[in-house]
N, C-alpha and C positions, 0 to 999 in steps of 0.2 A: 352230683350224683349222676354218675355214669354207669352204664351197663359194661361188664367186663367180658371180653371175649377171649377164651383161651387159645394160644397158638403156640406151634413149635417151631416156628419161624424165627431166625434173629433178626433184629432190626438195629439199625445203625441212624441215629441222628445226628447230622453235622451241625456245625454251628448256624445258628439262624433258621434251621430246617423244621424246628418244633412249631407250635401254635403260638404266634406272638402277640403281645398287646402292647404297643407302643404306649409311651406316657400319655395319658389322657390330657395332661396339661402341664405346663412348665413346672419343674420340681417336685413331680410324681415319678416313681419308679417304672420301669419297663420291665416285663415279664416275658419269659419265653416256656411254655409248658413244652419240657423234652419228652415226658411220658405220661399218658393220661389213664383213666380207669378203662377206656375202650381198648387200649393197648394189652390188656389181659395179664399185666404182670402184678396186680394185687396191689399197687402201691402207684403213686404219681411223684413225679419229678418237676420242680419248676427252679428256673433260674431267674435271679432278680438282678437288676442294675439299679443301684440306690443312690440317688443324688444326695449330696452332702446335705445336711440340716434336715433330711425328710424324717418325720414321725408320724405313724399311724394316729388314730385318736388315742391320747396318753392316758389310758386307763387298764388296769388288769382286767384280761379276759380269759378264756377257755375255750378250747375245741372240746365238744361232747361226743363227737363221732368218730374222730381219728386222732391218732398220736403224728407227732412231727418230728424229724431230726433235720436241723439246719446245720450246714457247714459254711463257714465264712471262707470265702475265696480271696478275698481283697478287703483291705480297710478295716473298720471297727464299728462294731454294733454293740450298743448297750443294751443290755436285757436286764429286766426288773422281775422277780418272782414273789410270791406271796411272803417269803421269809429272806429276801435279800436281794442282791443285785450283782452283775458282773459285767466286765467289758471284754467282750469276744473279739480277738483279732484274727487275722488270716490264719488259717490252720486249725481254728477251734471248731469243735462240734458241740452242739446244744441239742439234747434230748428233750423233748416235751411229751410227754405221755399224755393219753387222752385224760381231761380234766385238770391239768396243771395250769395253775394261774399264771400270766405271763404278760409282759408288754415289751417291745422293742423300739429303737429309734436309732439312726445316724447321727449322733451329735457333733460329728467333725464336720469340717468344711469340704472334705474329701469324698469322694463317692466310695461306695462299697458295693461288694458282690456276693452274693450268696446262693447255694443250692438249697433245696427244701424238698424233703421226701416226706410223703402223707402217705399213712396206712391205716385204714383201708383207702383206695383211691376216691376220689369224688371232690374233695376240698379244691381240687386245682381250677375248678370251673368258677369258683367264688371270685378269683383274681381276674380271670376273663370277663365275668360279669361285673365286677367293679369297674374294670377300665373302660367298658363299653357304656354303661349307664354314666359314669363320671364324664365321659366325652358329650353324651347326650345332654348332660345338664350344664354344660359349658365350663367344665372342669372343677365342679365343686364337689369334692371328694365326700366332705361331711354331710351332705344332703343324701347320700346314697348308701352310704356304707353301713348304717344302722340297720335298715331294714333288709340289707343282703345277709349281714351277719345272722340276723335271726332265721333266715331261711336256711342257712347252712349250720345251723346248730352251734354258732359261737356266742357265747355268754358273757356279759359284763360280771365283774365281781360285785358282790353286793357291798355297798358303802364305798366304792371306789369311782 
């Protein structure tokens, strides 16, 4: 939940020059926020490096405040929806409108990379908070993710 500042100035973000959050523990993703709500674009862009066999908590959930567009850069990510699933390989785009039920995982031993755009901006801060709080809790992602998801309007599917 960030403030947006309109600007007419172009911005270039070289590799590694965004706001980074290294993996909070072995086996967790690293993220780089390339574009945040403060940049005035009305959307945010987050790059993820996802280790093999990583899965967020395995249940359907939805974003209630923003939509997301995911573009798989490398590897494969398995996505589940309320009515089916798909394995998304490199070059695949996944559109998640606000309220769409989904979950995802890297089920491969190989790492994967993805870009996620959120509109409106603000949800990018969730990932920075998750990594910071997980580090503070000694690497225990599961102990911090639930309260943070609630704070950012991310809901669990009833019955899943």
